[in-house]
VOVEXLO-795981 format. One record per residue: chain; x, y, z of N, C-alpha, C in turn; residue in one letter. Coordinates in pm, 1 decimal. Example, Ala and Ser with C-alpha at 12.3 -4.5 7.8 and 13.67 -1.06 7.14 Angstrom:
2
<node chaine="A" n_u="1319.0" n_v="-569.0" n_w="780.0" ca_u="1230.0" ca_v="-450.0" ca_w="780.0" c_u="1320.0" c_v="-330.0" c_w="780.0" residu="A"/>
<node chaine="A" n_u="1285.0" n_v="-225.0" n_w="708.0" ca_u="1367.0" ca_v="-106.0" ca_w="714.0" c_u="1290.0" c_v="3.0" c_w="787.0" residu="S"/>
END
This chain:
140
<node chaine="A" n_u="10318.0" n_v="7282.1" n_w="12120.3" ca_u="10447.5" ca_v="7234.2" ca_w="12077.8" c_u="10503.7" c_v="7332.4" c_w="11975.6" residu="X"/>
<node chaine="A" n_u="10631.0" n_v="7362.5" n_w="11987.5" ca_u="10697.2" ca_v="7456.5" ca_w="11899.2" c_u="10781.5" c_v="7378.9" c_w="11799.4" residu="X"/>
<node chaine="A" n_u="10763.2" n_v="7409.2" n_w="11673.0" ca_u="10838.8" ca_v="7342.7" ca_w="11566.8" c_u="10941.9" c_v="7438.7" c_w="11511.6" residu="X"/>
<node chaine="A" n_u="11061.6" n_v="7388.3" n_w="11485.6" ca_u="11166.7" ca_v="7471.5" ca_w="11426.1" c_u="11200.6" c_v="7422.8" c_w="11286.6" residu="X"/>
<node chaine="A" n_u="11111.1" n_v="7343.4" n_w="11229.7" ca_u="11137.1" ca_v="7294.0" ca_w="11094.7" c_u="11115.9" c_v="7405.2" c_w="10993.6" residu="X"/>
<node chaine="A" n_u="11163.9" n_v="7383.4" n_w="10872.5" ca_u="11153.3" ca_v="7484.0" ca_w="10767.0" c_u="11010.2" c_v="7506.3" c_w="10723.4" residu="X"/>
<node chaine="A" n_u="10991.6" n_v="7596.1" n_w="10629.7" ca_u="10859.2" ca_v="7627.0" ca_w="10577.7" c_u="10796.2" c_v="7740.7" c_w="10654.1" residu="X"/>
<node chaine="A" n_u="10681.1" n_v="7782.9" n_w="10607.2" ca_u="10616.5" ca_v="7898.0" ca_w="10667.4" c_u="10558.9" c_v="7868.7" c_w="10804.6" residu="X"/>
<node chaine="A" n_u="10541.5" n_v="7740.0" n_w="10841.1" ca_u="10489.9" ca_v="7708.2" ca_w="10972.5" c_u="10598.5" c_v="7705.4" c_w="11077.3" residu="X"/>
<node chaine="A" n_u="10725.8" n_v="7704.8" n_w="11037.7" ca_u="10834.9" ca_v="7692.6" ca_w="11132.4" c_u="10907.6" c_v="7822.7" c_w="11155.5" residu="X"/>
<node chaine="A" n_u="11018.7" n_v="7810.9" n_w="11224.7" ca_u="11100.0" ca_v="7926.6" ca_w="11259.8" c_u="11151.0" c_v="7998.7" c_w="11135.3" residu="X"/>
<node chaine="A" n_u="11187.8" n_v="7923.3" n_w="11033.1" ca_u="11235.2" ca_v="7987.0" ca_w="10909.8" c_u="11127.7" c_v="8075.7" c_w="10848.1" residu="X"/>
<node chaine="A" n_u="11003.4" n_v="8031.2" n_w="10856.0" ca_u="10893.4" ca_v="8111.5" ca_w="10803.1" c_u="10875.2" c_v="8241.1" c_w="10879.0" residu="X"/>
<node chaine="A" n_u="10892.7" n_v="8235.3" n_w="11010.5" ca_u="10880.6" ca_v="8355.5" ca_w="11093.1" c_u="10991.4" c_v="8453.6" c_w="11057.4" residu="X"/>
<node chaine="A" n_u="11112.8" n_v="8400.6" n_w="11045.7" ca_u="11227.5" ca_v="8485.6" ca_w="11011.8" c_u="11208.4" c_v="8545.8" c_w="10873.2" residu="X"/>
<node chaine="A" n_u="11163.7" n_v="8464.8" n_w="10778.2" ca_u="11139.4" ca_v="8515.7" ca_w="10642.6" c_u="11033.3" c_v="8624.7" c_w="10642.9" residu="X"/>
<node chaine="A" n_u="10926.9" n_v="8603.1" n_w="10720.9" ca_u="10820.4" ca_v="8702.1" ca_w="10729.5" c_u="10872.7" c_v="8832.2" c_w="10789.9" residu="X"/>
<node chaine="A" n_u="10951.6" n_v="8822.6" n_w="10895.2" ca_u="11008.2" ca_v="8941.8" ca_w="10958.7" c_u="11103.5" c_v="9013.8" c_w="10863.5" residu="X"/>
<node chaine="A" n_u="11181.2" n_v="8937.7" n_w="10788.0" ca_u="11271.7" ca_v="8999.1" ca_w="10690.1" c_u="11194.3" c_v="9071.6" c_w="10582.2" residu="X"/>
<node chaine="A" n_u="11085.2" n_v="9011.6" n_w="10533.9" ca_u="11002.5" ca_v="9078.0" ca_w="10433.1" c_u="10945.7" c_v="9208.6" c_w="10487.3" residu="X"/>
<node chaine="A" n_u="10898.5" n_v="9204.6" n_w="10611.8" ca_u="10842.8" ca_v="9325.1" ca_w="10672.9" c_u="10950.4" c_v="9432.5" c_w="10688.9" residu="X"/>
<node chaine="A" n_u="11070.3" n_v="9392.1" n_w="10730.2" ca_u="11180.1" ca_v="9488.1" ca_w="10744.9" c_u="11219.0" c_v="9546.5" c_w="10609.3" residu="X"/>
<node chaine="A" n_u="11221.9" n_v="9462.2" n_w="10506.5" ca_u="11254.0" ca_v="9510.6" ca_w="10372.3" c_u="11148.3" c_v="9607.6" c_w="10322.2" residu="X"/>
<node chaine="A" n_u="11021.8" n_v="9580.7" n_w="10352.6" ca_u="10913.9" ca_v="9670.4" ca_w="10311.9" c_u="10928.9" c_v="9805.3" c_w="10381.5" residu="X"/>
<node chaine="A" n_u="10959.4" n_v="9804.0" n_w="10510.7" ca_u="10979.5" ca_v="9929.7" ca_w="10583.5" c_u="11100.3" c_v="10004.9" c_w="10527.7" residu="X"/>
<node chaine="A" n_u="11205.0" n_v="9933.4" n_w="10495.0" ca_u="11323.9" ca_v="9995.8" ca_w="10436.8" c_u="11290.2" c_v="10057.8" c_w="10300.9" residu="X"/>
<node chaine="A" n_u="11209.4" n_v="9988.2" n_w="10221.8" ca_u="11167.7" ca_v="10041.5" ca_w="10092.3" c_u="11084.4" c_v="10168.1" c_w="10110.9" residu="X"/>
<node chaine="A" n_u="10992.4" n_v="10165.6" n_w="10207.9" ca_u="10909.1" ca_v="10283.0" ca_w="10234.8" c_u="10994.0" c_v="10402.6" c_w="10278.5" residu="X"/>
<node chaine="A" n_u="11092.0" n_v="10376.2" n_w="10364.1" ca_u="11179.7" ca_v="10483.7" ca_w="10410.9" c_u="11261.9" c_v="10541.2" c_w="10296.4" residu="X"/>
<node chaine="A" n_u="11314.5" n_v="10455.0" n_w="10211.1" ca_u="11392.7" ca_v="10501.4" ca_w="10095.8" c_u="11305.7" c_v="10584.5" c_w="10001.7" residu="X"/>
<node chaine="A" n_u="11182.4" n_v="10542.8" n_w="9981.9" ca_u="11090.6" ca_v="10618.0" ca_w="9895.9" c_u="11059.2" c_v="10754.5" c_w="9957.8" residu="X"/>
<node chaine="A" n_u="11037.2" n_v="10757.0" n_w="10089.8" ca_u="11013.3" ca_v="10884.0" ca_w="10159.2" c_u="11133.2" c_v="10976.9" c_w="10140.8" residu="X"/>
<node chaine="A" n_u="11253.3" n_v="10924.8" n_w="10160.5" ca_u="11373.9" ca_v="11006.3" ca_w="10147.0" c_u="11390.5" c_v="11057.9" c_w="10004.5" residu="X"/>
<node chaine="A" n_u="11358.2" n_v="10974.7" n_w="9906.5" ca_u="11368.8" ca_v="11017.2" ca_w="9767.2" c_u="11269.2" c_v="11129.2" c_w="9737.5" residu="X"/>
<node chaine="A" n_u="11144.6" n_v="11110.0" n_w="9780.0" ca_u="11041.9" ca_v="11210.7" ca_w="9755.6" c_u="11074.0" c_v="11340.7" c_w="9828.5" residu="X"/>
<node chaine="A" n_u="11125.0" n_v="11330.4" n_w="9949.8" ca_u="11160.7" ca_v="11450.6" ca_w="10026.3" c_u="11274.4" c_v="11524.4" c_w="9956.4" residu="X"/>
<node chaine="A" n_u="11372.9" n_v="11451.2" n_w="9906.4" ca_u="11486.4" ca_v="11514.0" ca_w="9837.8" c_u="11441.2" c_v="11587.2" c_w="9711.5" residu="X"/>
<node chaine="A" n_u="11335.0" n_v="11539.7" n_w="9649.2" ca_u="11285.4" ca_v="11600.8" ca_w="9525.7" c_u="11188.0" c_v="11717.2" c_w="9550.1" residu="X"/>
<node chaine="A" n_u="11150.6" n_v="11739.1" n_w="9675.1" ca_u="11056.0" ca_v="11846.8" ca_w="9704.8" c_u="11112.0" c_v="11982.7" c_w="9664.8" residu="X"/>
<node chaine="A" n_u="11030.4" n_v="12062.3" n_w="9605.1" ca_u="11059.7" ca_v="12202.6" ca_w="9574.7" c_u="10932.5" c_v="12277.9" c_w="9608.4" residu="X"/>
<node chaine="A" n_u="10939.4" n_v="12363.2" n_w="9709.1" ca_u="10820.3" ca_v="12431.0" ca_w="9758.2" c_u="10844.8" c_v="12581.3" c_w="9756.9" residu="X"/>
<node chaine="A" n_u="10745.2" n_v="12654.4" n_w="9709.1" ca_u="10757.8" ca_v="12799.9" ca_w="9699.3" c_u="10663.4" c_v="12867.5" c_w="9797.4" residu="X"/>
<node chaine="A" n_u="10715.3" n_v="12971.4" n_w="9861.6" ca_u="10634.6" ca_v="13054.2" ca_w="9951.0" c_u="10637.8" c_v="13197.0" c_w="9900.9" residu="X"/>
<node chaine="A" n_u="10531.8" n_v="13268.8" n_w="9928.3" ca_u="10521.5" ca_v="13406.8" ca_w="9878.6" c_u="10488.7" c_v="13500.3" c_w="9994.2" residu="X"/>
<node chaine="A" n_u="10541.7" n_v="13620.0" n_w="9986.3" ca_u="10509.8" ca_v="13720.1" ca_w="10088.2" c_u="10364.0" c_v="13761.3" c_w="10071.9" residu="X"/>
<node chaine="A" n_u="10300.8" n_v="13807.1" n_w="10180.2" ca_u="10160.3" ca_v="13848.0" ca_w="10172.3" c_u="10135.0" c_v="13957.6" c_w="10069.0" residu="X"/>
<node chaine="A" n_u="10233.8" n_v="14043.5" n_w="10046.0" ca_u="10213.9" ca_v="14150.5" ca_w="9947.4" c_u="10239.7" c_v="14103.8" c_w="9804.7" residu="X"/>
<node chaine="A" n_u="10285.6" n_v="13977.8" n_w="9789.3" ca_u="10308.8" ca_v="13921.2" ca_w="9657.0" c_u="10433.4" c_v="13973.2" c_w="9587.2" residu="X"/>
<node chaine="A" n_u="10517.3" n_v="14044.6" n_w="9658.0" ca_u="10635.1" ca_v="14104.5" ca_w="9594.5" c_u="10758.4" c_v="14015.1" c_w="9597.6" residu="X"/>
<node chaine="A" n_u="10759.5" n_v="13915.9" n_w="9686.4" ca_u="10875.7" ca_v="13827.8" ca_w="9698.6" c_u="10828.2" c_v="13683.7" c_w="9703.3" residu="X"/>
<node chaine="A" n_u="10895.3" n_v="13595.6" n_w="9629.2" ca_u="10869.8" ca_v="13452.5" ca_w="9641.1" c_u="11003.6" c_v="13381.1" c_w="9658.7" residu="X"/>
<node chaine="A" n_u="10998.9" n_v="13275.2" n_w="9738.9" ca_u="11119.1" ca_v="13201.1" ca_w="9774.3" c_u="11090.4" c_v="13052.7" c_w="9755.9" residu="X"/>
<node chaine="A" n_u="11185.7" n_v="12979.5" n_w="9700.3" ca_u="11172.9" ca_v="12835.2" ca_w="9684.2" c_u="11271.5" c_v="12764.9" c_w="9777.3" residu="X"/>
<node chaine="A" n_u="11220.6" n_v="12663.4" n_w="9847.5" ca_u="11301.7" ca_v="12581.8" ca_w="9937.2" c_u="11312.3" c_v="12443.5" c_w="9874.5" residu="X"/>
<node chaine="A" n_u="11433.2" n_v="12384.9" n_w="9877.5" ca_u="11452.4" ca_v="12252.5" ca_w="9817.3" c_u="11442.1" c_v="12142.4" c_w="9922.3" residu="X"/>
<node chaine="A" n_u="11466.3" n_v="12019.5" n_w="9879.6" ca_u="11453.1" ca_v="11902.9" ca_w="9966.2" c_u="11548.8" c_v="11899.3" c_w="10082.6" residu="X"/>
<node chaine="A" n_u="11653.9" n_v="11977.4" n_w="10077.9" ca_u="11747.3" ca_v="11987.0" ca_w="10190.3" c_u="11713.6" c_v="12105.5" c_w="10280.1" residu="X"/>
<node chaine="A" n_u="11598.2" n_v="12166.6" n_w="10253.4" ca_u="11548.7" ca_v="12283.6" ca_w="10326.1" c_u="11641.7" c_v="12403.6" c_w="10309.0" residu="X"/>
<node chaine="A" n_u="11701.2" n_v="12412.4" n_w="10193.5" ca_u="11785.5" ca_v="12527.0" ca_w="10161.1" c_u="11706.8" c_v="12621.9" c_w="10071.6" residu="X"/>
<node chaine="A" n_u="11723.1" n_v="12750.4" n_w="10099.0" ca_u="11659.4" ca_v="12850.3" ca_w="10014.6" c_u="11730.5" c_v="12848.9" c_w="9880.4" residu="X"/>
<node chaine="A" n_u="11651.9" n_v="12831.8" n_w="9775.7" ca_u="11708.7" ca_v="12826.8" ca_w="9641.2" c_u="11677.7" c_v="12954.4" c_w="9566.2" residu="X"/>
<node chaine="A" n_u="11572.7" n_v="12949.6" n_w="9490.3" ca_u="11534.3" ca_v="13064.6" ca_w="9409.1" c_u="11468.3" c_v="13172.5" c_w="9494.6" residu="X"/>
<node chaine="A" n_u="11507.4" n_v="13295.7" n_w="9468.1" ca_u="11443.1" ca_v="13411.9" ca_w="9528.6" c_u="11403.1" c_v="13503.5" c_w="9414.4" residu="X"/>
<node chaine="A" n_u="11274.8" n_v="13532.7" n_w="9408.5" ca_u="11225.5" ca_v="13623.7" ca_w="9305.5" c_u="11170.5" c_v="13748.4" c_w="9372.6" residu="X"/>
<node chaine="A" n_u="11221.1" n_v="13862.1" n_w="9328.8" ca_u="11177.6" ca_v="13989.6" ca_w="9384.2" c_u="11116.2" c_v="14070.4" c_w="9271.1" residu="X"/>
<node chaine="A" n_u="10990.9" n_v="14104.7" n_w="9288.5" ca_u="10918.7" ca_v="14184.1" ca_w="9190.1" c_u="10982.1" c_v="14323.7" c_w="9183.0" residu="X"/>
<node chaine="A" n_u="10985.1" n_v="14381.1" n_w="9065.8" ca_u="11045.1" ca_v="14513.4" ca_w="9046.6" c_u="10978.9" c_v="14618.5" c_w="9135.0" residu="X"/>
<node chaine="A" n_u="10850.5" n_v="14603.2" n_w="9163.8" ca_u="10781.7" ca_v="14698.7" ca_w="9252.0" c_u="10839.3" c_v="14698.4" c_w="9393.2" residu="X"/>
<node chaine="A" n_u="10902.9" n_v="14586.1" n_w="9432.4" ca_u="10960.5" ca_v="14577.4" ca_w="9566.5" c_u="11078.2" c_v="14672.4" c_w="9583.5" residu="X"/>
<node chaine="A" n_u="11137.2" n_v="14714.4" n_w="9473.6" ca_u="11251.1" ca_v="14805.5" ca_w="9481.7" c_u="11209.7" c_v="14945.0" c_w="9531.1" residu="X"/>
<node chaine="A" n_u="11082.1" n_v="14969.7" n_w="9532.4" ca_u="11032.2" ca_v="15097.4" ca_w="9583.7" c_u="11017.9" c_v="15095.4" c_w="9736.1" residu="X"/>
<node chaine="A" n_u="11026.1" n_v="14975.8" n_w="9792.9" ca_u="11011.4" ca_v="14962.3" ca_w="9938.0" c_u="11137.1" c_v="15009.5" c_w="10009.7" residu="X"/>
<node chaine="A" n_u="11119.8" n_v="15053.0" n_w="10132.9" ca_u="11238.7" ca_v="15081.9" ca_w="10213.8" c_u="11301.5" c_v="14948.1" c_w="10254.0" residu="X"/>
<node chaine="A" n_u="11424.3" n_v="14951.4" n_w="10300.2" ca_u="11498.1" ca_v="14827.9" ca_w="10328.7" c_u="11429.0" c_v="14743.7" c_w="10435.6" residu="X"/>
<node chaine="A" n_u="11369.4" n_v="14805.9" n_w="10534.7" ca_u="11299.6" ca_v="14732.2" ca_w="10639.7" c_u="11179.7" c_v="14656.1" c_w="10582.5" residu="X"/>
<node chaine="A" n_u="11099.6" n_v="14721.9" n_w="10500.9" ca_u="10981.4" ca_v="14658.2" ca_w="10441.0" c_u="11021.8" c_v="14546.7" c_w="10345.6" residu="X"/>
<node chaine="A" n_u="11128.5" n_v="14567.4" n_w="10268.7" ca_u="11177.0" ca_v="14463.3" ca_w="10178.3" c_u="11224.2" c_v="14341.4" c_w="10258.2" residu="X"/>
<node chaine="A" n_u="11295.7" n_v="14366.6" n_w="10367.0" ca_u="11341.6" ca_v="14256.7" ca_w="10452.6" c_u="11223.2" c_v="14181.4" c_w="10512.8" residu="X"/>
<node chaine="A" n_u="11119.7" n_v="14252.3" n_w="10553.3" ca_u="10999.7" ca_v="14187.8" ca_w="10607.2" c_u="10932.7" c_v="14099.9" c_w="10502.1" residu="X"/>
<node chaine="A" n_u="10922.9" n_v="14150.0" n_w="10379.0" ca_u="10862.4" ca_v="14072.0" ca_w="10270.4" c_u="10944.7" c_v="13946.8" c_w="10241.3" residu="X"/>
<node chaine="A" n_u="11075.4" n_v="13962.5" n_w="10241.0" ca_u="11164.5" ca_v="13848.6" ca_w="10216.8" c_u="11148.8" c_v="13745.0" c_w="10327.8" residu="X"/>
<node chaine="A" n_u="11148.5" n_v="13791.0" n_w="10452.7" ca_u="11133.3" ca_v="13697.7" ca_w="10564.9" c_u="10998.0" c_v="13628.0" c_w="10560.8" residu="X"/>
<node chaine="A" n_u="10893.4" n_v="13699.8" n_w="10526.3" ca_u="10759.8" ca_v="13640.1" ca_w="10517.4" c_u="10754.9" c_v="13531.7" c_w="10409.2" residu="X"/>
<node chaine="A" n_u="10821.2" n_v="13555.7" n_w="10296.5" ca_u="10824.7" ca_v="13456.7" ca_w="10188.8" c_u="10903.0" c_v="13332.3" c_w="10232.0" residu="X"/>
<node chaine="A" n_u="11014.0" n_v="13352.9" n_w="10301.7" ca_u="11093.4" ca_v="13239.6" ca_w="10352.1" c_u="11010.7" c_v="13159.7" c_w="10452.2" residu="X"/>
<node chaine="A" n_u="10944.6" n_v="13228.3" n_w="10544.8" ca_u="10860.4" ca_v="13159.8" ca_w="10643.6" c_u="10749.3" c_v="13080.1" c_w="10575.3" residu="X"/>
<node chaine="A" n_u="10687.8" n_v="13137.4" n_w="10472.9" ca_u="10581.0" ca_v="13068.5" ca_w="10399.8" c_u="10634.8" c_v="12944.9" c_w="10328.2" residu="X"/>
<node chaine="A" n_u="10754.2" n_v="12956.1" n_w="10272.2" ca_u="10814.4" ca_v="12841.6" ca_w="10202.6" c_u="10844.7" c_v="12729.0" c_w="10301.1" residu="X"/>
<node chaine="A" n_u="10901.1" n_v="12762.9" n_w="10416.1" ca_u="10929.7" ca_v="12660.2" ca_w="10517.3" c_u="10801.8" c_v="12597.2" c_w="10571.2" residu="X"/>
<node chaine="A" n_u="10698.0" n_v="12677.0" n_w="10590.2" ca_u="10570.2" ca_v="12622.5" ca_w="10636.7" c_u="10512.5" c_v="12525.8" c_w="10533.8" residu="X"/>
<node chaine="A" n_u="10518.4" n_v="12563.4" n_w="10405.8" ca_u="10468.6" ca_v="12476.1" ca_w="10299.0" c_u="10552.1" c_v="12348.9" c_w="10290.5" residu="X"/>
<node chaine="A" n_u="10683.8" n_v="12361.9" n_w="10308.5" ca_u="10771.2" ca_v="12245.2" ca_w="10307.5" c_u="10731.5" c_v="12149.5" c_w="10420.2" residu="X"/>
<node chaine="A" n_u="10708.5" n_v="12204.6" n_w="10539.1" ca_u="10667.7" ca_v="12121.5" ca_w="10652.7" c_u="10538.0" c_v="12047.7" c_w="10626.6" residu="X"/>
<node chaine="A" n_u="10443.3" n_v="12115.2" n_w="10563.4" ca_u="10315.3" ca_v="12050.9" ca_w="10531.3" c_u="10334.6" c_v="11937.0" c_w="10431.3" residu="X"/>
<node chaine="A" n_u="10413.4" n_v="11961.5" n_w="10327.6" ca_u="10438.5" ca_v="11856.7" ca_w="10227.5" c_u="10514.3" c_v="11739.5" c_w="10289.4" residu="X"/>
<node chaine="A" n_u="10610.2" n_v="11769.5" n_w="10373.6" ca_u="10686.4" ca_v="11663.9" ca_w="10439.4" c_u="10594.8" c_v="11581.6" c_w="10529.7" residu="X"/>
<node chaine="A" n_u="10503.6" n_v="11646.8" n_w="10599.9" ca_u="10408.2" ca_v="11576.4" ca_w="10686.0" c_u="10318.7" c_v="11484.2" c_w="10603.4" residu="X"/>
<node chaine="A" n_u="10276.0" n_v="11529.4" n_w="10486.3" ca_u="10194.1" ca_v="11445.6" ca_w="10398.7" c_u="10271.8" c_v="11321.5" c_w="10354.7" residu="X"/>
<node chaine="A" n_u="10398.0" n_v="11340.0" n_w="10317.3" ca_u="10481.4" ca_v="11226.2" ca_w="10276.7" c_u="10500.6" c_v="11129.6" c_w="10392.5" residu="X"/>
<node chaine="A" n_u="10526.0" n_v="11183.4" n_w="10509.8" ca_u="10548.4" ca_v="11101.0" ca_w="10627.8" c_u="10422.3" c_v="11024.2" c_w="10665.8" residu="X"/>
<node chaine="A" n_u="10309.3" n_v="11091.0" n_w="10658.0" ca_u="10181.4" ca_v="11026.6" ca_w="10688.2" c_u="10158.0" c_v="10909.6" c_w="10593.4" residu="X"/>
<node chaine="A" n_u="10185.4" n_v="10932.3" n_w="10466.6" ca_u="10169.1" ca_v="10826.0" ca_w="10367.1" c_u="10262.1" c_v="10709.1" c_w="10397.1" residu="X"/>
<node chaine="A" n_u="10387.4" n_v="10739.5" n_w="10431.6" ca_u="10485.2" ca_v="10634.0" ca_w="10459.0" c_u="10447.4" c_v="10554.4" c_w="10583.7" residu="X"/>
<node chaine="A" n_u="10394.3" n_v="10621.8" n_w="10683.9" ca_u="10365.7" ca_v="10556.3" ca_w="10811.6" c_u="10233.7" c_v="10481.7" c_w="10813.8" residu="X"/>
<node chaine="A" n_u="10157.6" n_v="10492.2" n_w="10708.9" ca_u="10038.1" ca_v="10410.2" ca_w="10701.5" c_u="9906.7" c_v="10482.0" c_w="10721.1" residu="X"/>
<node chaine="A" n_u="9903.7" n_v="10610.9" n_w="10706.5" ca_u="9776.4" ca_v="10680.7" ca_w="10710.2" c_u="9768.7" c_v="10787.2" c_w="10817.1" residu="X"/>
<node chaine="A" n_u="9680.4" n_v="10880.7" n_w="10793.0" ca_u="9669.2" ca_v="10996.5" ca_w="10881.0" c_u="9614.9" c_v="10959.7" c_w="11018.5" residu="X"/>
<node chaine="A" n_u="9527.4" n_v="10860.9" n_w="11027.5" ca_u="9472.7" ca_v="10823.4" ca_w="11157.7" c_u="9582.8" c_v="10769.4" c_w="11248.3" residu="X"/>
<node chaine="A" n_u="9672.7" n_v="10689.2" n_w="11193.1" ca_u="9783.7" ca_v="10633.9" ca_w="11269.4" c_u="9875.5" c_v="10745.3" c_w="11318.3" residu="X"/>
<node chaine="A" n_u="9902.1" n_v="10843.0" n_w="11233.3" ca_u="9987.3" ca_v="10955.5" ca_w="11270.6" c_u="9918.4" c_v="11040.2" c_w="11377.8" residu="X"/>
<node chaine="A" n_u="9788.5" n_v="11063.6" n_w="11362.5" ca_u="9714.7" ca_v="11140.0" ca_w="11464.3" c_u="9721.5" c_v="11071.1" c_w="11600.4" residu="X"/>
<node chaine="A" n_u="9706.2" n_v="10938.8" n_w="11599.6" ca_u="9714.2" ca_v="10863.7" ca_w="11725.4" c_u="9853.8" c_v="10875.2" c_w="11786.0" residu="X"/>
<node chaine="A" n_u="9956.1" n_v="10866.7" n_w="11703.4" ca_u="10093.4" ca_v="10878.2" ca_w="11752.8" c_u="10117.2" c_v="11016.7" c_w="11811.6" residu="X"/>
<node chaine="A" n_u="10071.0" n_v="11120.9" n_w="11742.1" ca_u="10088.8" ca_v="11257.2" ca_w="11791.1" c_u="10011.7" c_v="11280.8" c_w="11920.2" residu="X"/>
<node chaine="A" n_u="9897.4" n_v="11217.8" n_w="11934.1" ca_u="9815.9" ca_v="11234.6" ca_w="12054.2" c_u="9866.4" c_v="11149.1" c_w="12169.7" residu="X"/>
<node chaine="A" n_u="9959.5" n_v="11059.4" n_w="12141.1" ca_u="10011.9" ca_v="10972.1" ca_w="12245.6" c_u="9922.2" c_v="10854.0" c_w="12277.0" residu="X"/>
<node chaine="A" n_u="9827.1" n_v="10824.4" n_w="12188.7" ca_u="9734.1" ca_v="10714.3" ca_w="12212.9" c_u="9767.8" c_v="10588.6" c_w="12133.4" residu="X"/>
<node chaine="A" n_u="9874.5" n_v="10592.2" n_w="12057.7" ca_u="9913.9" ca_v="10476.6" ca_w="11976.4" c_u="10013.2" c_v="10391.3" c_w="12055.1" residu="X"/>
<node chaine="A" n_u="9975.6" n_v="10268.1" n_w="12079.1" ca_u="10065.2" ca_v="10177.9" ca_w="12151.2" c_u="10158.1" c_v="10109.5" c_w="12052.0" residu="X"/>
<node chaine="A" n_u="10274.3" n_v="10061.8" n_w="12098.2" ca_u="10362.3" ca_v="9986.8" ca_w="12008.5" c_u="10292.1" c_v="9866.0" c_w="11946.8" residu="X"/>
<node chaine="A" n_u="10205.8" n_v="9801.6" n_w="12024.5" ca_u="10133.6" ca_v="9684.9" ca_w="11973.8" c_u="10044.7" c_v="9722.7" c_w="11855.9" residu="X"/>
<node chaine="A" n_u="9973.6" n_v="9837.1" n_w="11870.1" ca_u="9887.6" ca_v="9883.3" ca_w="11760.3" c_u="9969.8" c_v="9916.1" c_w="11636.6" residu="X"/>
<node chaine="A" n_u="10083.8" n_v="9981.3" n_w="11659.6" ca_u="10172.4" ca_v="10017.8" ca_w="11548.1" c_u="10216.0" c_v="9893.4" c_w="11471.2" residu="X"/>
<node chaine="A" n_u="10268.5" n_v="9794.1" n_w="11542.9" ca_u="10316.6" ca_v="9673.1" ca_w="11476.6" c_u="10202.3" c_v="9594.3" c_w="11414.2" residu="X"/>
<node chaine="A" n_u="10087.7" n_v="9592.0" n_w="11482.9" ca_u="9972.0" ca_v="9520.4" ca_w="11429.1" c_u="9930.8" c_v="9578.8" c_w="11294.2" residu="X"/>
<node chaine="A" n_u="9943.5" n_v="9711.2" n_w="11280.0" ca_u="9909.4" ca_v="9778.2" ca_w="11153.2" c_u="9990.8" c_v="9722.6" c_w="11037.6" residu="X"/>
<node chaine="A" n_u="10111.9" n_v="9676.3" n_w="11068.2" ca_u="10199.5" ca_v="9623.1" ca_w="10965.4" c_u="10210.6" c_v="9470.5" c_w="10970.6" residu="X"/>
<node chaine="A" n_u="10112.8" n_v="9407.2" n_w="11035.6" ca_u="10103.8" ca_v="9261.9" ca_w="11031.6" c_u="10185.5" c_v="9187.4" c_w="11134.5" residu="X"/>
<node chaine="A" n_u="10231.5" n_v="9254.3" n_w="11239.1" ca_u="10310.6" ca_v="9187.6" ca_w="11342.4" c_u="10229.1" c_v="9188.5" c_w="11471.0" residu="X"/>
<node chaine="A" n_u="10207.1" n_v="9069.6" n_w="11528.7" ca_u="10131.3" ca_v="9057.7" ca_w="11653.3" c_u="10229.4" c_v="9035.3" c_w="11767.0" residu="X"/>
<node chaine="A" n_u="10258.3" n_v="9141.1" n_w="11842.6" ca_u="10352.3" ca_v="9130.9" ca_w="11954.2" c_u="10293.8" c_v="9052.9" c_w="12071.4" residu="X"/>
<node chaine="A" n_u="10162.8" n_v="9040.4" n_w="12075.8" ca_u="10097.6" ca_v="8968.4" ca_w="12184.3" c_u="10114.3" c_v="8818.6" c_w="12173.6" residu="X"/>
<node chaine="A" n_u="10149.9" n_v="8768.7" n_w="12057.4" ca_u="10164.5" ca_v="8624.8" ca_w="12036.4" c_u="10293.3" c_v="8599.1" c_w="11958.4" residu="X"/>
<node chaine="A" n_u="10408.5" n_v="8602.0" n_w="12026.6" ca_u="10535.9" ca_v="8588.7" ca_w="11955.6" c_u="10556.8" c_v="8452.3" c_w="11890.5" residu="X"/>
<node chaine="A" n_u="10480.9" n_v="8351.5" n_w="11932.7" ca_u="10499.0" ca_v="8218.1" ca_w="11876.6" c_u="10394.8" c_v="8184.2" c_w="11770.4" residu="X"/>
<node chaine="A" n_u="10317.9" n_v="8285.4" n_w="11730.4" ca_u="10209.3" ca_v="8266.3" ca_w="11632.9" c_u="10257.3" c_v="8190.1" c_w="11509.6" residu="X"/>
<node chaine="A" n_u="10369.5" n_v="8227.5" n_w="11453.3" ca_u="10417.8" ca_v="8163.7" ca_w="11331.6" c_u="10491.6" c_v="8034.4" c_w="11353.5" residu="X"/>
<node chaine="A" n_u="10513.0" n_v="7996.0" n_w="11479.5" ca_u="10586.3" ca_v="7874.0" ca_w="11508.8" c_u="10497.5" c_v="7752.7" c_w="11528.1" residu="X"/>
<node chaine="A" n_u="10367.5" n_v="7776.8" n_w="11549.5" ca_u="10273.7" ca_v="7665.4" ca_w="11571.1" c_u="10234.3" c_v="7602.4" c_w="11438.9" residu="X"/>
<node chaine="A" n_u="10208.1" n_v="7475.6" n_w="11445.3" ca_u="10158.8" ca_v="7404.5" ca_w="11326.5" c_u="10010.2" c_v="7394.3" c_w="11331.1" residu="X"/>
END
């Protein structure tokens, strides 16, 4: 028998529970976005002559060129600059992946998703939602 009366055993309880879960996911997403916006990651060329900082919008910000780099020909200087930019973007990607993994509930869950072995049911179950029994919260 399905009850639609108030309280946590009824439909209102199910709706309240779903709203709480949605609010928690929204909070996690907002926190991820805030942390990503605050990211500042620096990459350095292999020769150590150039360093580049990328911000949370993935824009190149600070560029530092060692005075010794001025002795390089233009091609070598450009290579060092490009290597530093590539290193900064790679580091940014790693930091962003760490933030995303934390937001999504752990590295194992992310690995399963990337491997294609994570089902929607497993995903929702991780956050307390049982898709296999939609009337779970409606029974008394």
